C-alpha positions in Angstrom: 0.0 0.3 0.2 1.4 3.4 -0.9 1.2 6.1 1.6 0.7 9.7 0.0 1.7 13.0 1.5 -1.6 15.2 1.3 -0.6 18.8 0.6 -2.4 21.9 0.9 -2.1 25.3 -1.1 -4.5 28.1 -0.6 -5.3 29.8 -4.1 -5.5 33.3 -4.9 -9.4 32.5 -5.7 -10.0 32.1 -2.1 -10.2 28.0 -2.7 -8.1 25.6 -0.3 -7.0 22.8 -2.5 -5.5 19.5 -1.1 -3.4 17.7 -3.3 -0.7 15.0 -3.9 1.4 13.3 -6.7 0.5 10.3 -8.1 3.4 9.8 -10.4 4.7 10.8 -13.9 4.9 9.0 -17.2 5.3 9.5 -20.8 2.4 11.1 -22.5 0.6 8.7 -24.4 1.7 8.5 -28.2 -1.8 9.8 -29.5 -2.0 12.5 -26.9 -2.0 15.9 -28.6 0.9 17.1 -26.1 2.9 14.2 -26.9 6.2 13.6 -26.8 6.1 14.9 -23.3 6.1 14.0 -19.7 2.8 13.9 -18.1 3.0 14.5 -13.9 -0.2 13.3 -12.3 -1.8 15.1 -9.4 -5.0 14.0 -7.5 -6.9 17.3 -6.4 -9.9 18.2 -4.3 -11.2 21.6 -3.4 -14.0 20.3 -1.2 -12.8 17.4 0.7 -15.6 15.0 -1.2 -14.8 14.8 -4.9 -10.7 14.3 -5.9 -9.9 14.3 -9.4 -6.9 14.0 -11.7 -4.6 17.0 -12.8 -2.3 16.4 -15.6 0.6 18.8 -16.1 2.4 18.0 -19.3 6.1 19.0 -19.7 6.9 18.6 -23.3 10.2 17.9 -24.8 10.7 20.9 -27.1 10.5 23.4 -24.0 12.6 21.1 -22.0 15.3 20.8 -25.0 15.3 24.4 -25.4 16.1 25.0 -21.7 18.8 22.6 -21.7 20.4 24.7 -25.1 20.0 27.8 -23.3 21.4 27.1 -20.1 24.2 24.3 -21.2 22.7 21.8 -18.9 19.8 18.9 -18.5 17.1 19.8 -15.8 17.2 17.0 -13.2 14.3 15.2 -12.1 13.7 17.4 -8.8 14.1 20.7 -11.0 11.7 19.4 -13.6 9.1 18.6 -10.7 9.4 22.0 -9.2 8.4 23.6 -12.3 5.6 21.3 -12.8 4.3 22.2 -9.4 4.8 25.6 -10.0 2.4 25.2 -12.8 0.1 23.5 -10.9 -0.1 26.4 -8.2 -0.5 29.0 -11.1 -3.7 27.1 -12.1 -5.1 27.0 -8.4 -4.5 31.0 -8.2 -5.8 31.9 -11.9 -8.7 29.4 -12.5 -12.1 30.0 -10.8 -12.8 26.1 -11.3 -9.6 24.1 -11.7 -11.9 21.0 -12.1 -13.8 22.2 -15.0 -11.0 24.3 -16.5 -7.3 22.8 -15.4 -7.3 19.3 -16.0 -4.7 19.5 -18.5 -2.2 22.1 -17.9 0.9 22.5 -20.2 4.3 24.2 -19.5 5.6 26.3 -22.6 9.1 27.7 -22.9 8.0 30.9 -21.2 6.3 29.4 -18.2 9.2 26.8 -17.6 11.8 29.9 -17.8 9.9 31.9 -15.4 9.2 29.1 -13.2 12.6 28.2 -12.7 14.4 31.8 -12.6 11.9 32.4 -9.7 13.3 29.4 -7.9 17.0 30.7 -8.8 17.4 27.8 -11.0 20.2 28.6 -13.5 
């Protein structure tokens, strides 16, 4: 049995989200985001209904970041960028369940997220 660490985040919209990281996988070949890594979180804002949110980190923005910075991002840095994308959805979307089930990180968001953490 896997024990998940439930975390809490209060979004700018006033909702308090609880979430945990389920895992990551290569995006399915027929997914419009492929090729990408899909990070999956289970989320609830009311403790009654839990739903999954996928954050896609496509290979293009990742390769661009690697080229611009002369090194590859490690797993922890990739996860940090993905988590910040999830938090951004919590802050900006009125209804994450309806409008934020599939989130994407583009080159600008990746650069912004990592620079906010001091990752060079």
